[in-house]
N, CA, C, O and the ligand as a Tripos MOL2 file, in Angstrom:
@<TRIPOS>MOLECULE
protein
  233   231    59     0     0
PROTEIN
NO_CHARGES

@<TRIPOS>ATOM
      1 N           9.7080  -11.3610    3.2280 N.3       1 MET1
      2 CA          8.3730  -10.7360    3.3480 C.3       1 MET1
      3 C           8.4900   -9.2570    3.0650 C.2       1 MET1
      4 O           9.5230   -8.6250    3.2870 O.2       1 MET1
      5 N           7.3740   -8.7290    2.5580 N.am      2 LYS2
      6 CA          7.3170   -7.2960    2.2600 C.3       2 LYS2
      7 C           6.3500   -6.6520    3.2090 C.2       2 LYS2
      8 O           5.3450   -7.2630    3.5730 O.2       2 LYS2
      9 N           6.6270   -5.4150    3.6280 N.am      3 SER3
     10 CA          5.7480   -4.7280    4.5160 C.3       3 SER3
     11 C           5.4560   -3.3290    3.9980 C.2       3 SER3
     12 O           6.3370   -2.6350    3.4910 O.2       3 SER3
     13 N           4.1900   -2.9330    4.1390 N.am      4 PHE4
     14 CA          3.8530   -1.5370    3.7390 C.3       4 PHE4
     15 C           2.8920   -0.9320    4.7730 C.2       4 PHE4
     16 O           1.9010   -1.5470    5.1660 O.2       4 PHE4
     17 N           3.2250    0.3040    5.2010 N.am      5 ALA5
     18 CA          2.3910    1.0510    6.1300 C.3       5 ALA5
     19 C           1.7170    2.1340    5.3410 C.2       5 ALA5
     20 O           2.3760    3.0060    4.7750 O.2       5 ALA5
     21 N           0.3610    2.0840    5.2990 N.am      6 CYS6
     22 CA         -0.3690    3.0970    4.5010 C.3       6 CYS6
     23 C          -0.0320    4.4970    5.0300 C.2       6 CYS6
     24 O           0.0030    5.4510    4.2520 O.2       6 CYS6
     25 N           0.2140    4.6340    6.3250 N.am      7 GLY7
     26 CA          0.4820    5.9020    6.9360 C.3       7 GLY7
     27 C           1.7410    6.5740    6.3450 C.2       7 GLY7
     28 O           1.9180    7.7840    6.4820 O.2       7 GLY7
     29 N           2.6090    5.7850    5.6880 N.am      8 ASP8
     30 CA          3.7660    6.3920    5.0960 C.3       8 ASP8
     31 C           3.3810    7.2390    3.8280 C.2       8 ASP8
     32 O           4.1120    8.1330    3.4030 O.2       8 ASP8
     33 N           2.2310    6.9070    3.2780 N.am      9 VAL9
     34 CA          1.7480    7.6030    2.0710 C.3       9 VAL9
     35 C           0.5400    8.4970    2.3780 C.2       9 VAL9
     36 O           0.4060    9.5940    1.8360 O.2       9 VAL9
     37 N          -0.3260    8.0020    3.2530 N.am     10 VAL10
     38 CA         -1.5130    8.7290    3.6920 C.3      10 VAL10
     39 C          -1.4230    8.9610    5.1510 C.2      10 VAL10
     40 O          -1.7520    8.0710    5.9350 O.2      10 VAL10
     41 N          -0.9550   10.2110    5.5910 N.am     11 PRO11
     42 CA         -0.7640   10.4730    6.9830 C.3      11 PRO11
     43 C          -2.0230   10.1850    7.8110 C.2      11 PRO11
     44 O          -3.1320   10.5680    7.4370 O.2      11 PRO11
     45 N          -1.8300    9.5260    8.9010 N.am     12 GLY12
     46 CA         -2.9970    9.2310    9.7920 C.3      12 GLY12
     47 C          -3.5860    7.8770    9.6540 C.2      12 GLY12
     48 O          -4.2780    7.4030   10.5550 O.2      12 GLY12
     49 N          -3.3230    7.2170    8.5120 N.am     13 CYS13
     50 CA         -3.8830    5.8760    8.2810 C.3      13 CYS13
     51 C          -2.9970    4.8590    8.9980 C.2      13 CYS13
     52 O          -1.7710    4.8800    8.8940 O.2      13 CYS13
     53 N          -3.6680    3.9680    9.7310 N.am     14 GLU14
     54 CA         -2.8700    3.0230   10.5080 C.3      14 GLU14
     55 C          -2.8360    1.6240    9.8870 C.2      14 GLU14
     56 O          -2.3670    0.6770   10.5190 O.2      14 GLU14
     57 N          -3.3340    1.4890    8.6410 N.am     15 ALA15
     58 CA         -3.3180    0.1630    8.0280 C.3      15 ALA15
     59 C          -1.8980   -0.2760    7.6790 C.2      15 ALA15
     60 O          -1.1160    0.5040    7.1370 O.2      15 ALA15
     61 N          -1.5770   -1.5130    7.9900 N.am     16 VAL16
     62 CA         -0.2470   -2.0680    7.6870 C.3      16 VAL16
     63 C          -0.4380   -3.4150    7.0670 C.2      16 VAL16
     64 O          -1.2860   -4.1910    7.5090 O.2      16 VAL16
     65 N           0.3510   -3.7180    6.0300 N.am     17 TRP17
     66 CA          0.2840   -5.0230    5.3870 C.3      17 TRP17
     67 C           1.6730   -5.7090    5.5040 C.2      17 TRP17
     68 O           2.7160   -5.0610    5.4140 O.2      17 TRP17
     69 N           1.6400   -7.0060    5.7010 N.am     18 VAL18
     70 CA          2.8700   -7.7660    5.5770 C.3      18 VAL18
     71 C           2.4770   -8.9430    4.6540 C.2      18 VAL18
     72 O           1.6350   -9.7600    5.0270 O.2      18 VAL18
     73 N           3.0710   -9.0290    3.4740 N.am     19 CYS19
     74 CA          2.7670  -10.0760    2.5150 C.3      19 CYS19
     75 C           4.0750  -10.6840    2.0050 C.2      19 CYS19
     76 O           5.1700  -10.1570    2.2040 O.2      19 CYS19
     77 N           3.8960  -11.8070    1.3460 N.am     20 SER20
     78 CA          5.1180  -12.4660    0.8400 C.3      20 SER20
     79 C           5.6730  -11.7650   -0.4410 C.2      20 SER20
     80 O           6.8610  -11.8560   -0.7520 O.2      20 SER20
     81 N           4.7780  -11.0770   -1.1540 N.am     21 THR21
     82 CA          5.2250  -10.4060   -2.3580 C.3      21 THR21
     83 C           4.6880   -8.9770   -2.3790 C.2      21 THR21
     84 O           3.7060   -8.6520   -1.7120 O.2      21 THR21
     85 N           5.3700   -8.1220   -3.1730 N.am     22 GLU22
     86 CA          4.9140   -6.7720   -3.4070 C.3      22 GLU22
     87 C           3.5620   -6.7430   -4.1090 C.2      22 GLU22
     88 O           2.7160   -5.8940   -3.8280 O.2      22 GLU22
     89 N           3.3800   -7.6810   -5.0200 N.am     23 ASP23
     90 CA          2.1050   -7.7370   -5.8080 C.3      23 ASP23
     91 C           0.9290   -7.9490   -4.8760 C.2      23 ASP23
     92 O          -0.1340   -7.3610   -5.0760 O.2      23 ASP23
     93 N           1.1050   -8.7880   -3.8520 N.am     24 GLU24
     94 CA          0.0030   -9.0560   -2.9090 C.3      24 GLU24
     95 C          -0.3650   -7.8130   -2.1620 C.2      24 GLU24
     96 O          -1.5400   -7.5440   -1.9110 O.2      24 GLU24
     97 N           0.6610   -7.0430   -1.8010 N.am     25 ILE25
     98 CA          0.4080   -5.8050   -1.0530 C.3      25 ILE25
     99 C          -0.3780   -4.8200   -1.9930 C.2      25 ILE25
    100 O          -1.3640   -4.2110   -1.5770 O.2      25 ILE25
    101 N           0.0740   -4.6940   -3.2210 N.am     26 LEU26
    102 CA         -0.5960   -3.7710   -4.1260 C.3      26 LEU26
    103 C          -2.0520   -4.2120   -4.3950 C.2      26 LEU26
    104 O          -2.9400   -3.3690   -4.5230 O.2      26 LEU26
    105 N          -2.2910   -5.5200   -4.4770 N.am     27 ALA27
    106 CA         -3.6550   -6.0380   -4.6860 C.3      27 ALA27
    107 C          -4.5420   -5.6920   -3.5000 C.2      27 ALA27
    108 O          -5.6720   -5.2320   -3.6610 O.2      27 ALA27
    109 N          -4.0020   -5.9250   -2.2890 N.am     28 SER28
    110 CA         -4.7940   -5.6040   -1.1020 C.3      28 SER28
    111 C          -5.0350   -4.1120   -0.9500 C.2      28 SER28
    112 O          -6.0870   -3.6570   -0.5000 O.2      28 SER28
    113 N          -3.9960   -3.3680   -1.3540 N.am     29 LEU29
    114 CA         -4.0710   -1.9030   -1.1860 C.3      29 LEU29
    115 C          -5.1100   -1.2920   -2.1060 C.2      29 LEU29
    116 O          -5.7150   -0.2770   -1.7630 O.2      29 LEU29
    117 N          -5.3290   -1.8950   -3.2780 N.am     30 ALA30
    118 CA         -6.3300   -1.3700   -4.2020 C.3      30 ALA30
    119 C          -7.6980   -1.3330   -3.5400 C.2      30 ALA30
    120 O          -8.4100   -0.3360   -3.6570 O.2      30 ALA30
    121 N          -8.0750   -2.3890   -2.8540 N.am     31 GLY31
    122 CA         -9.3250   -2.4780   -2.1540 C.3      31 GLY31
    123 C          -9.3980   -1.4660   -1.0100 C.2      31 GLY31
    124 O         -10.4150   -0.8010   -0.8150 O.2      31 GLY31
    125 N          -8.3350   -1.3660   -0.2830 N.am     32 HIS32
    126 CA         -8.2310   -0.4760    0.8440 C.3      32 HIS32
    127 C          -8.3060    0.9780    0.4250 C.2      32 HIS32
    128 O          -8.9610    1.7950    1.0730 O.2      32 HIS32
    129 N          -7.6270    1.2910   -0.6660 N.am     33 ALA33
    130 CA         -7.6550    2.6900   -1.1600 C.3      33 ALA33
    131 C          -9.0640    3.1450   -1.4910 C.2      33 ALA33
    132 O          -9.4690    4.2780   -1.2300 O.2      33 ALA33
    133 N          -9.8070    2.1820   -2.0930 N.am     34 GLY34
    134 CA        -11.2440    2.5210   -2.4390 C.3      34 GLY34
    135 C         -12.1290    2.6490   -1.2690 C.2      34 GLY34
    136 O         -12.8970    3.6050   -1.1590 O.2      34 GLY34
    137 N         -12.0380    1.6740   -0.3590 N.am     35 SER35
    138 CA        -12.9690    1.6780    0.8100 C.3      35 SER35
    139 C         -12.5870    2.7050    1.8630 C.2      35 SER35
    140 O         -13.4610    3.3470    2.4450 O.2      35 SER35
    141 N         -11.3020    2.8660    2.1140 N.am     36 ALA36
    142 CA        -10.8650    3.7100    3.2240 C.3      36 ALA36
    143 C         -10.5640    5.1280    2.7720 C.2      36 ALA36
    144 O         -10.7230    6.0610    3.5590 O.2      36 ALA36
    145 N         -10.1410    5.3180    1.5520 N.am     37 HIS37
    146 CA         -9.7310    6.6440    1.1410 C.3      37 HIS37
    147 C         -10.4960    7.1830   -0.0660 C.2      37 HIS37
    148 O         -10.2380    8.3080   -0.4940 O.2      37 HIS37
    149 N         -11.4000    6.4360   -0.6100 N.am     38 GLY38
    150 CA        -12.1880    6.9020   -1.7480 C.3      38 GLY38
    151 C         -11.3680    7.0220   -3.0250 C.2      38 GLY38
    152 O         -11.7550    7.7470   -3.9410 O.2      38 GLY38
    153 N         -10.2510    6.3280   -3.0960 N.am     39 ILE39
    154 CA         -9.3860    6.3540   -4.2660 C.3      39 ILE39
    155 C          -9.7540    5.0640   -5.0760 C.2      39 ILE39
    156 O          -9.4050    3.9500   -4.6850 O.2      39 ILE39
    157 N         -10.4450    5.2560   -6.1740 N.am     40 HIS40
    158 CA        -10.8640    4.0990   -6.9490 C.3      40 HIS40
    159 C         -10.0190    3.8550   -8.1790 C.2      40 HIS40
    160 O         -10.0670    2.7770   -8.7720 O.2      40 HIS40
    161 N          -9.2480    4.8520   -8.5600 N.am     41 ASP41
    162 CA         -8.2770    4.6210   -9.6220 C.3      41 ASP41
    163 C          -6.8900    4.8950   -9.1010 C.2      41 ASP41
    164 O          -6.4770    6.0420   -8.9310 O.2      41 ASP41
    165 N          -6.1900    3.8230   -8.8530 N.am     42 VAL42
    166 CA         -4.7890    3.9520   -8.3680 C.3      42 VAL42
    167 C          -3.9130    4.2310   -9.5410 C.2      42 VAL42
    168 O          -3.7740    3.3790  -10.4190 O.2      42 VAL42
    169 N          -3.3100    5.4030   -9.5940 N.am     43 SER43
    170 CA         -2.4830    5.8460  -10.6850 C.3      43 SER43
    171 C          -1.1060    5.1350  -10.6330 C.2      43 SER43
    172 O          -0.6830    4.6020   -9.6070 O.2      43 SER43
    173 N          -0.4390    5.1630  -11.8060 N.am     44 ALA44
    174 CA          0.9100    4.5630  -11.8950 C.3      44 ALA44
    175 C           1.8430    5.3270  -10.9400 C.2      44 ALA44
    176 O           2.7430    4.7480  -10.3310 O.2      44 ALA44
    177 N           1.6050    6.6330  -10.8280 N.am     45 GLU45
    178 CA          2.4730    7.4020   -9.9230 C.3      45 GLU45
    179 C           2.2810    6.9820   -8.4560 C.2      45 GLU45
    180 O           3.2280    6.9240   -7.6710 O.2      45 GLU45
    181 N           1.0080    6.6910   -8.1210 N.am     46 MET46
    182 CA          0.7170    6.2440   -6.7740 C.3      46 MET46
    183 C           1.3300    4.9000   -6.4960 C.2      46 MET46
    184 O           1.8560    4.6530   -5.4110 O.2      46 MET46
    185 N           1.2590    4.0230   -7.4920 N.am     47 VAL47
    186 CA          1.8890    2.7050   -7.3400 C.3      47 VAL47
    187 C           3.3600    2.8540   -7.0720 C.2      47 VAL47
    188 O           3.9220    2.1670   -6.2200 O.2      47 VAL47
    189 N           3.9980    3.7720   -7.8180 N.am     48 LYS48
    190 CA          5.4270    4.0170   -7.6390 C.3      48 LYS48
    191 C           5.7120    4.5200   -6.2350 C.2      48 LYS48
    192 O           6.6700    4.0730   -5.6040 O.2      48 LYS48
    193 N           4.9000    5.4380   -5.7350 N.am     49 THR49
    194 CA          5.0710    5.9330   -4.3890 C.3      49 THR49
    195 C           4.9930    4.8280   -3.3630 C.2      49 THR49
    196 O           5.7960    4.7550   -2.4320 O.2      49 THR49
    197 N           3.9700    3.9350   -3.5600 N.am     50 VAL50
    198 CA          3.8040    2.8430   -2.6660 C.3      50 VAL50
    199 C           4.9800    1.8790   -2.7210 C.2      50 VAL50
    200 O           5.4690    1.4090   -1.6940 O.2      50 VAL50
    201 N           5.4250    1.5940   -3.9430 N.am     51 GLN51
    202 CA          6.5560    0.6450   -4.0840 C.3      51 GLN51
    203 C           7.7960    1.1670   -3.3810 C.2      51 GLN51
    204 O           8.5680    0.3950   -2.8120 O.2      51 GLN51
    205 N           7.9840    2.4910   -3.4210 N.am     52 GLU52
    206 CA          9.1130    3.1010   -2.7100 C.3      52 GLU52
    207 C           9.0160    3.0040   -1.2300 C.2      52 GLU52
    208 O          10.0220    3.0090   -0.5200 O.2      52 GLU52
    209 N           7.7530    2.9120   -0.7440 N.am     53 ALA53
    210 CA          7.5170    2.8800    0.7030 C.3      53 ALA53
    211 C           7.4960    1.4640    1.2780 C.2      53 ALA53
    212 O           7.5290    1.2670    2.4930 O.2      53 ALA53
    213 N           7.4410    0.4770    0.3700 N.am     54 ILE54
    214 CA          7.4290   -0.9170    0.8080 C.3      54 ILE54
    215 C           8.8510   -1.2950    1.2960 C.2      54 ILE54
    216 O           9.8670   -1.0140    0.6610 O.2      54 ILE54
    217 N           8.8370   -1.9460    2.4580 N.am     55 THR55
    218 CA         10.0980   -2.3520    3.0240 C.3      55 THR55
    219 C          10.1950   -3.8740    3.1300 C.2      55 THR55
    220 O           9.1810   -4.5600    3.2530 O.2      55 THR55
    221 N          11.3600   -4.3680    3.0850 N.am     56 THR56
    222 CA         11.5530   -5.8320    3.1730 C.3      56 THR56
    223 C          11.7910   -6.2070    4.6380 C.2      56 THR56
    224 O          12.6790   -5.6760    5.3060 O.2      56 THR56
    225 N          10.9580   -7.1460    5.1110 N.am     57 VAL57
    226 CA         11.1050   -7.6220    6.5190 C.3      57 VAL57
    227 C          11.3910   -9.1370    6.4520 C.2      57 VAL57
    228 O          11.0130   -9.8180    5.4990 O.2      57 VAL57
    229 N          12.0610   -9.6260    7.4820 N.am     58 SER58
    230 CA         12.3810  -11.0540    7.5160 C.3      58 SER58
    231 C          11.4030  -11.7970    8.3930 C.2      58 SER58
    232 O          11.5110  -13.0140    8.5450 O.2      58 SER58
    233 ZN         -4.9000    3.6820    4.2760 Zn       59 ZN59
@<TRIPOS>BOND
     1     1     2 1
     2     2     3 1
     3     3     4 2
     4     3     5 am
     5     5     6 1
     6     6     7 1
     7     7     8 2
     8     7     9 am
     9     9    10 1
    10    10    11 1
    11    11    12 2
    12    11    13 am
    13    13    14 1
    14    14    15 1
    15    15    16 2
    16    15    17 am
    17    17    18 1
    18    18    19 1
    19    19    20 2
    20    19    21 am
    21    21    22 1
    22    22    23 1
    23    23    24 2
    24    23    25 am
    25    25    26 1
    26    26    27 1
    27    27    28 2
    28    27    29 am
    29    29    30 1
    30    30    31 1
    31    31    32 2
    32    31    33 am
    33    33    34 1
    34    34    35 1
    35    35    36 2
    36    35    37 am
    37    37    38 1
    38    38    39 1
    39    39    40 2
    40    39    41 am
    41    41    42 1
    42    42    43 1
    43    43    44 2
    44    43    45 am
    45    45    46 1
    46    46    47 1
    47    47    48 2
    48    47    49 am
    49    49    50 1
    50    50    51 1
    51    51    52 2
    52    51    53 am
    53    53    54 1
    54    54    55 1
    55    55    56 2
    56    55    57 am
    57    57    58 1
    58    58    59 1
    59    59    60 2
    60    59    61 am
    61    61    62 1
    62    62    63 1
    63    63    64 2
    64    63    65 am
    65    65    66 1
    66    66    67 1
    67    67    68 2
    68    67    69 am
    69    69    70 1
    70    70    71 1
    71    71    72 2
    72    71    73 am
    73    73    74 1
    74    74    75 1
    75    75    76 2
    76    75    77 am
    77    77    78 1
    78    78    79 1
    79    79    80 2
    80    79    81 am
    81    81    82 1
    82    82    83 1
    83    83    84 2
    84    83    85 am
    85    85    86 1
    86    86    87 1
    87    87    88 2
    88    87    89 am
    89    89    90 1
    90    90    91 1
    91    91    92 2
    92    91    93 am
    93    93    94 1
    94    94    95 1
    95    95    96 2
    96    95    97 am
    97    97    98 1
    98    98    99 1
    99    99   100 2
   100    99   101 am
   101   101   102 1
   102   102   103 1
   103   103   104 2
   104   103   105 am
   105   105   106 1
   106   106   107 1
   107   107   108 2
   108   107   109 am
   109   109   110 1
   110   110   111 1
   111   111   112 2
   112   111   113 am
   113   113   114 1
   114   114   115 1
   115   115   116 2
   116   115   117 am
   117   117   118 1
   118   118   119 1
   119   119   120 2
   120   119   121 am
   121   121   122 1
   122   122   123 1
   123   123   124 2
   124   123   125 am
   125   125   126 1
   126   126   127 1
   127   127   128 2
   128   127   129 am
   129   129   130 1
   130   130   131 1
   131   131   132 2
   132   131   133 am
   133   133   134 1
   134   134   135 1
   135   135   136 2
   136   135   137 am
   137   137   138 1
   138   138   139 1
   139   139   140 2
   140   139   141 am
   141   141   142 1
   142   142   143 1
   143   143   144 2
   144   143   145 am
   145   145   146 1
   146   146   147 1
   147   147   148 2
   148   147   149 am
   149   149   150 1
   150   150   151 1
   151   151   152 2
   152   151   153 am
   153   153   154 1
   154   154   155 1
   155   155   156 2
   156   155   157 am
   157   157   158 1
   158   158   159 1
   159   159   160 2
   160   159   161 am
   161   161   162 1
   162   162   163 1
   163   163   164 2
   164   163   165 am
   165   165   166 1
   166   166   167 1
   167   167   168 2
   168   167   169 am
   169   169   170 1
   170   170   171 1
   171   171   172 2
   172   171   173 am
   173   173   174 1
   174   174   175 1
   175   175   176 2
   176   175   177 am
   177   177   178 1
   178   178   179 1
   179   179   180 2
   180   179   181 am
   181   181   182 1
   182   182   183 1
   183   183   184 2
   184   183   185 am
   185   185   186 1
   186   186   187 1
   187   187   188 2
   188   187   189 am
   189   189   190 1
   190   190   191 1
   191   191   192 2
   192   191   193 am
   193   193   194 1
   194   194   195 1
   195   195   196 2
   196   195   197 am
   197   197   198 1
   198   198   199 1
   199   199   200 2
   200   199   201 am
   201   201   202 1
   202   202   203 1
   203   203   204 2
   204   203   205 am
   205   205   206 1
   206   206   207 1
   207   207   208 2
   208   207   209 am
   209   209   210 1
   210   210   211 1
   211   211   212 2
   212   211   213 am
   213   213   214 1
   214   214   215 1
   215   215   216 2
   216   215   217 am
   217   217   218 1
   218   218   219 1
   219   219   220 2
   220   219   221 am
   221   221   222 1
   222   222   223 1
   223   223   224 2
   224   223   225 am
   225   225   226 1
   226   226   227 1
   227   227   228 2
   228   227   229 am
   229   229   230 1
   230   230   231 1
   231   231   232 2
@<TRIPOS>SUBSTRUCTURE
     1 MET1         2 RESIDUE 1 A MET
     2 LYS2         6 RESIDUE 1 A LYS
     3 SER3        10 RESIDUE 1 A SER
     4 PHE4        14 RESIDUE 1 A PHE
     5 ALA5        18 RESIDUE 1 A ALA
     6 CYS6        22 RESIDUE 1 A CYS
     7 GLY7        26 RESIDUE 1 A GLY
     8 ASP8        30 RESIDUE 1 A ASP
     9 VAL9        34 RESIDUE 1 A VAL
    10 VAL10       38 RESIDUE 1 A VAL
    11 PRO11       42 RESIDUE 1 A PRO
    12 GLY12       46 RESIDUE 1 A GLY
    13 CYS13       50 RESIDUE 1 A CYS
    14 GLU14       54 RESIDUE 1 A GLU
    15 ALA15       58 RESIDUE 1 A ALA
    16 VAL16       62 RESIDUE 1 A VAL
    17 TRP17       66 RESIDUE 1 A TRP
    18 VAL18       70 RESIDUE 1 A VAL
    19 CYS19       74 RESIDUE 1 A CYS
    20 SER20       78 RESIDUE 1 A SER
    21 THR21       82 RESIDUE 1 A THR
    22 GLU22       86 RESIDUE 1 A GLU
    23 ASP23       90 RESIDUE 1 A ASP
    24 GLU24       94 RESIDUE 1 A GLU
    25 ILE25       98 RESIDUE 1 A ILE
    26 LEU26      102 RESIDUE 1 A LEU
    27 ALA27      106 RESIDUE 1 A ALA
    28 SER28      110 RESIDUE 1 A SER
    29 LEU29      114 RESIDUE 1 A LEU
    30 ALA30      118 RESIDUE 1 A ALA
    31 GLY31      122 RESIDUE 1 A GLY
    32 HIS32      126 RESIDUE 1 A HIS
    33 ALA33      130 RESIDUE 1 A ALA
    34 GLY34      134 RESIDUE 1 A GLY
    35 SER35      138 RESIDUE 1 A SER
    36 ALA36      142 RESIDUE 1 A ALA
    37 HIS37      146 RESIDUE 1 A HIS
    38 GLY38      150 RESIDUE 1 A GLY
    39 ILE39      154 RESIDUE 1 A ILE
    40 HIS40      158 RESIDUE 1 A HIS
    41 ASP41      162 RESIDUE 1 A ASP
    42 VAL42      166 RESIDUE 1 A VAL
    43 SER43      170 RESIDUE 1 A SER
    44 ALA44      174 RESIDUE 1 A ALA
    45 GLU45      178 RESIDUE 1 A GLU
    46 MET46      182 RESIDUE 1 A MET
    47 VAL47      186 RESIDUE 1 A VAL
    48 LYS48      190 RESIDUE 1 A LYS
    49 THR49      194 RESIDUE 1 A THR
    50 VAL50      198 RESIDUE 1 A VAL
    51 GLN51      202 RESIDUE 1 A GLN
    52 GLU52      206 RESIDUE 1 A GLU
    53 ALA53      210 RESIDUE 1 A ALA
    54 ILE54      214 RESIDUE 1 A ILE
    55 THR55      218 RESIDUE 1 A THR
    56 THR56      222 RESIDUE 1 A THR
    57 VAL57      226 RESIDUE 1 A VAL
    58 SER58      230 RESIDUE 1 A SER
    59 ZN59       233 GROUP 0 **** ****
């Protein structure tokens, strides 16, 4: 399983995802970024930052 805490990238955000794949997290995050943070265009650089913050959990 993969886990991502939005707070690792956006200080103060408490959203956390645990999904079976990194792609699922990125898909969920796209909606969250728009609704919670007003980010409607997730840049490649942002995706890279998120990927680096994703941790593997068992
Ligand atoms: Zn967030």
